[in-house]
N, C-alpha and C positions, 0 to 999 in steps of 0.2 A: 124512198121511204127512209126515215131515220133509222140508224143502227142503235138508238138508244130509245126504244118505244115507250119505255116505262118512265112514269113521273112520280118522284118521291118527294113529299113534304117533310121537312125536319122542322118541328114545331117548338123544339126547345133547344138550348144550346148543347151540343156534344162535342167530342173531342175534334179539332180540325183535321187530324190525320183519317179519322173515320169518314168524315164528311168528303174529303179529297178521295178516298179508297171507293166511295159510293159513286162519286161524280164521274168516276173513270168507267162506270158500268151503266148508269142511268142519268136522266135528267133530274137534277135536285133543285129544289126551292126551300130556301131557308126563311123562316119569319119567327117572330116571338109572339106565340099564341096569346100570352097574357096582355102584351101591350097593343097587340094588332089583330083582335078577334075578326074583324072584317075582312082583312088581308088574308087570314087562314081561310075563312069561309070561302073567298073567292078561289084561291088555290086548290082546295079540295075539290072543286068542281071537275078537274081534270086529273087528279091524283089517283095513282094506283096502290100507293103505300103511303103510311104515315109513321113517322118516327117521333116519340114522346119520351119524357122523362117522368116528372113528378106531378106537375100542375095542370097539365092539360087534360080536362075531362073528355073522355071518349064514350059518348052515349048516343042514344037514339036520335036526338037532335043533331049532333055532330055528323052521325052516319047518313042522315037525311040529305045532307049537303055535299056528300061524297059519293054519288052514283057508281063510280067505277073502282072504288076502293077494294082491294083484295086482301091487304095485310096491314096490322097495326104492330109496330115494333116498339117495346119499352126498353129503353136503356136504364135497366134497373131490375132488382129482383121481384119487388111487389107489384101487383097488376090491380091495385085498389082503385086506381082512378080510370079502369077501363071496364065498362059494362059488357061482360063477356056473353051474357045472354043475348043482348042487342047484337053484338058481333056475330054470334052463332046464327041468329035468325036471318042476317045478311050474308052468311057464309063468308065472313071476314075472319081471316086467320089472326090468331093473336101470339106473338112470340114476346119473350123477355129473356133476361140474361141471370138466372139463379146461380149463385155461387161466383159470379164476377166480383163481387165486392166484400166476400166472405172474410177474407184475411183483414182487409182494413177495419170492418166493423168489429171483428174479435179483439184486434189490438186496442180499438178505442174502448171497449167495454173494460178491458184490464186497466187501462188508463183511468177511467171513471172510478173503478173501484180504488185504485191507489190513491187519487185525489180524495177520495172520501175518507178512507181508513187511514192514511199515513200522512200526518200533518208535515208539511214542507214549507216553513215561513221564508220569506226572503229577508235578507238583511239590507234595508234600504239606506242606511247611513251609519256612521260611527256610533257604537253604544257604550255606556258605561259597563263595568264588569258586572254591576248588579243586574242591569238591563239584559246584557247578554245571558246571564245565568237564568233569569226568568224566561227569556225566549226559548232556551233549550229545555228547561223544566216543562213548558206548556206543550211542547212539542213531542212528548213521550206518547207513543202510540198504545192504546189499550191492549192490542193483540196484533201479532204479525198476520200475514194473509194466509199462512200456512196453518194457523190456528182456527181459521173461519171454515164453515160449512158453506160452499157456494152451491145454490139450488139454480139449475138450468131449466128453463120452461120451454121446451122444444129443442130436441136434438138434431135439427137439420144442419144445413151447410154452415152457417154461423155458429149455432149452438154447440156442435160438434169442436168446431176450432176453438171455442172458448173454454170447453172442457179439456182439451189438449193443453191449453195455456196453463189452466188451473192445476191441472196434474204436475205440470212442470215447477209450479210453484210449491207443490207439496199440499195442496188444499185436499181436504175430503169433498168430493163433487157428487151430487145427486142430479137426477134429471128425471123429468117426466114427459112423455111423448105418446101421441096416440098410436103411433106405429111400433112394431117390434125392432129395436135397433140392434144390428148383429154386434157382437161382443167387440171385434176389432174397430167398430166404428164409434165406440162409447169413449176411448182414451181414459179409460180408468174410472169414468163416472158410473155410479151405481142406480139402476132403475128404482122408482119408488112410485107412490100414488101422489095425485095432485094434493090431497090434504096434508099427507106427510111432507111433501117437499115445502109447502107454505110454512108449516110449523118448525120444520128443522133448519131451514136455511138462515144463516147470518147475512148472506147476500143472495138476494133473487134477480136473476137476470133473464129477461124476457125475449123469446125468439121464436114466436109463433106467426102462422101464415095468416091470410086474409079471409079464412072461411067465416061465415056468418056466425057460427057458433063461438067464435073467439071474441065477438062484440062484448065488451063490458065483462070479459073472462074474470078480471080482478076488480069484482064489485066490492061493496061495503062488507058481505060476509067473508069472502076471501081474503080481503086485505086486513080484517081484524084477525085473521089466523096468523100474521106474521109475528115475529118476535118484536118486542118493544124497542129493540135498538137496531132492527133490521134496516139493510140497505136496498132499496128497490131500484134496478136499473131497466129502463125500457128503451130498447132501440129496434123495436119491431114495427109496432102499429100503434098510433095514438089511442084508437078506439079500443083498445085492449083494456085500459084502465079507466075506471070510474073516477074522474078528476074531482068531482065534489066529495065523494067518498074519501079518496085519498088525502084531500086537502083537511077535512075534518079529522082525519086520523093523525096527520102530521101535527096538527095543532093539539091534539090531545096527548101525543107522544113526541115530545122534543127531542128524544134521543134517537128516534126513527129519522132515516133520510130517505130522500128519492133523487134520482138523477134521470131526467126525461128528455131524451133527444127527438122524440116524436110526439105529436100532440094532435088531440081531436080536431082543433081548427089550427091551421097554419097560414100566414104567421099567427104566432099565439095571441088569442083575443085579450084585449084590455080588461075584459071582465073575468078572466081566468081566475079561478079561486086559488090557484097555486102561486100566483105573482106575490112577490113580497114575503113569502114565508121563508124563514131563515134555513130551514132544513129541506128545502125543494130547490134542487138546480135544474133550470130549464136551458136546454141548448137548442141551437137552430137547425136540427135535422142534418148533422154533419158527419155520421158515423161513417160513411163511405167516401169522405172527402179526403182522397188521397189521388195524386196524378195517375197512379197506377191503376187504381180502381175505375176512375172516370174513364181512362183509355180502354180498359178490357171491357166494361160496360156498352161503351159506344162502338167498339169494333164488333163485338159480338152481336150486337143487335143490328147493325148494317148488315153484318154477314148473314145473318137469319132473315132478314128482310128480303135480301138479294135471292137467297135460295128460294123463299117462297115465291117470288116472282117468277122464277124459271119453272115452277109447275104450272101444268095447264090450268087455265081459269075456269072456274065452275060457272054453272049457269046463273048463279046469284051475284055475280058481279065481277 
């Protein structure tokens, strides 16, 4: 009998060191689920575990092709692409890696703030003294970051780190969260209501989870409560923001800006109303794109999958 009775399918690229670690303990099959869906379905027939990242949809149809599946591991924080109810019905455990990319996303949020609020033009060639003076004059920021009110919507793993960094900059920081956050985990941020957060924030950065109640949380009504020159940053989930309403507001308020790293449809649809708007910056979902974050997410995911496989199998699969 094989000393590696468990078979794990890795359906999206993860850190090679994590795959190596896993291969030392189980049989591993790697496949690109997006380009080879038939190959994935074939491998799932014998798989006891599945490791995914962002784009593999784990739903009832996928589960039906995996009769032996016991655990799904998501190398990442959100589990929006995993149907938890369908997994529960099949007694398939779902594990993920909250906090593994929090530092990377938090520093990314600060970078987006500075990109939007502090002009930093490059000198592409030799300039006349007049052009040099004009460039410098055009680069004067309206206010320093420490003069801004930063609103953090969701003070979890990422939001709390953003609050800590904003505190270091000397910002006044407000937050709204459904949970009561202990004082020592607020990093100087003050709690407030959702309505007050929207109206008071010069910068609103969004860090909420994938619960159904957060869908279109920032709808037309909520967005209209923002300051006319507010900066909206979303690195959480695309479905949190009503893109149609945001596009209309950005057209009506040229001084307002938005930086969106996540989108309702990814890749961004050619019909997105936000495309071509000069005050909308659309980014390709790279908030966690550091080698350290990728390694931590990958390693934590495979370790959690391995531990789940060491537990006695349930009657459900």
